[in-house]
N, C-alpha and C positions, 0 to 999 in steps of 0.2 A: 711657032706661036700657037697654032691650032691644037698641037698635041698638049700644050700646057692649059689651054682654055677649057678643055673637056673635064679634067680633074677638078679645076677650080669651080666650074659650074656645078659639078656633082657635089662638091663639098658644101657649097652655099645651099643647094637644094636639101641636102641631108640635114644641115643645121636648122633650116626653116621647118622641116618636118618634125625634128626633135623639139623645137620651140613650141610648135602648135600642139604636139602631144602632151607637153607639160602643162599647157593651159586648157586642154580639152577635158570634158567630163562626159562619161557614159553612164546613163542612169536607166533603171527600170521604173516604170510608172504603173500604179494600180490605184483604182479609186471608183468613184460613183459619178454617173452623169444623169441628171434629171432634165426633162424638157416638157414644153407645153406647145400644142398645136390645135388650131380650130378643127381641122379635119372635117370640113363641111360636107364633102361628098360621102365620106364614110358615115357620118352621123345622120345625113339625110336618109341613107339606107336603113339605119337603125330606127329612126323615128317612124318611117313608113311601116316597118315591120311591127313596131309596137302599136301603132294605130290600127293596123289591119287585124292583129290578134289582140284586141283590147281586153280580153278576159284573163290574160296572163297576170298572175299575182306579183311576181318579181320580174319586171321587164328588163330588157337589155339596157345597160347604161351607155351613155355616150363615151366614145374614146377621145380623150384629150391629154391626159397626163401620162408620160412614159418615163421609165427610169430603168437603170441597170448598171452592169459592170463595164468599166473601161480599163483596158490594158495597153501597154505599149513600151517603146524604147525611145530615149532621147539622147542625142549627141550634141553637147553644148561646147561651143568654141567662143570664148570671150563673151560678147554681148549678143550673140546669135545662137540659135539652136535649131536642129532638125529632128522631127519626130515621125515615127510610124506607129499606128495605133489600130486597135480593134475595139468596138463597142457594140453591145447588144442591149437595146432598150425595149421594154415590154409594157403591155397593159392587158387587162383581162376583164371579161364581163360574163355574167351568168344570166340565164333566163329560166324561170320555173313557173309552172301554173297549169291551168286548164285552157284548152282551146275552145273556140265558140261551139265546136261540136260536142264538148264535154270530155274529150280525151285528155289524159295527162301528158304534159310535155316538159322536157328538161334538156338544156343544151349549155355548153360552155364554149366561149370564144376567146382566143388569145391573139393579140396583135404584137408584132415585133418589127423593129428597125435594126438591121445588122449592118454595121459599117466597117470598112477597111479604109484607112486614110493616111495621107502623107501631109505633114505640116511644116511650117517655117515660123520661127518666133524671133522677136527682137526684144531685148531687155533694156530698160531704162533705169540705170542704177541697180541697186541690189534687190529691190522688192517688186518693181512694176515692169510691165511690158505689154505687148500685144502680139497677135499671131493670126495665121490663116492656114486653112487646110483644104485639100481636094480629096473627096471621098467617093467610094463606090458603095451604095446602100441598097439593100434588098428589103422590101416590105413584104411581110408574110402574114396571112391570117390562118390560124390553126383552130381546129375544133376537136372535141373529144370523140373517140371511137366507141360506139354503142357496144356495151358488153365487155369492153377492155378497159380495166381500171388503170388510170394514170397514163394512158397512151393517147396520142393525138395524131392527126393527119393534116397535111397542108391542103387547105381549100383554095387559097389564092396566093400568088407570088408575082411580084414585079420588081424591076430594077431601075435605078436612076443614079446619075452622078450628081454630086452636090458640092457646094462651097460653104465653108464655115469660117466666120470671123469672130474673134474674141479678144477681150482684154484679159490681163492676168495680174494676180497679186500672189507673190511667192514669199513665204517666210522660210528662209534657209536654215538648215541645221547641219551639224557635223556629220551625222549618220543618216538622217531622214529630214526631208523638207516637205512642207505642205503647200499646195497651190490651189487658188480659186480662180476659175475661168468662166465668167459669164459670156454667153455666146448667142449668135443668131446664125441659123443654117438655111441656105437657099438651095432648093433643088434646081437642076438644069433642065429637067423635063418633068412631065406628068406621070403619076402612077395610075395604072388602070385598076379600078376596084370592082369592076363588073362581076368577076368570079366570086367575090365575097357575097354580093347581092344574090347571085344565082344559088350558091350553096346554102346560104342562110334560109332562103325562102323555100327551096325545093325539098328541104327536110320535112316540111309540112305539106306543101303543095307540089307534087311531082311534075305537074304540067306547067309550073311557073317558068316564064322566060324573062330574064333580066334585060332591061333596055341597054342598048349600046351607048357609048360616049360617056360613061361614068369614070371620069378622070380628074385628078387634082394634083396641084403642086403643094406639098406640105411644108409650109414655113414653120420652123421650129425655134423657139426661144428657150434658153435653159442655162444651167450651171453645172460645171464639172468641179468636183472636189477630189484632188489627186495627191498621192504620196509618191515622192521620188526617193530612191535609196542612194547611198553613196555620198561622196564629197560634193558639196554645192559651191 
């Protein structure tokens, strides 16, 4: 009896795998993700800098809107799907003008959120669904290098894990489908932005010492617009 049970179980398992593979879909995703965050701690630094050096003609803008490329893979089985993804969202701000001393000053700043994430989705019918992901995100501030055209250096970098929850609307196609995913992203911990404050101000005042405790959880609201290839 035991000798016959093993082949029977193997046959059933094999048929289940074949059945799942017939209904499974493997897709590449590529698209755009935009987001909005108050970034109070970062913009407090920017506002203090603008007030201190009030003679600047083109002041630093607040960082609030981020956007960029989103890439990944999706494995869909029936009404559920698993995703792995990468996304890089950026914003930039320039400052140009004269300092209170009369000297000319110019600087460029770039903010970026770079995320690697694992996600799970549930589909309701053909068009609608919802999902969640866990990600590892690095916040970086970069600035231009004086005398080196189109080259930047990292002035500040910090890392945090996050959760993202979203709804989805997908319009399926035979070769390509498009999906819209409004989302909200919650960080698990705070990002330290003190190094941004230090580097920004020490470019003008070498003796400047940034205060400790400049941290923030960046809640991000946004929308992903994605294309998926292959059979849907």
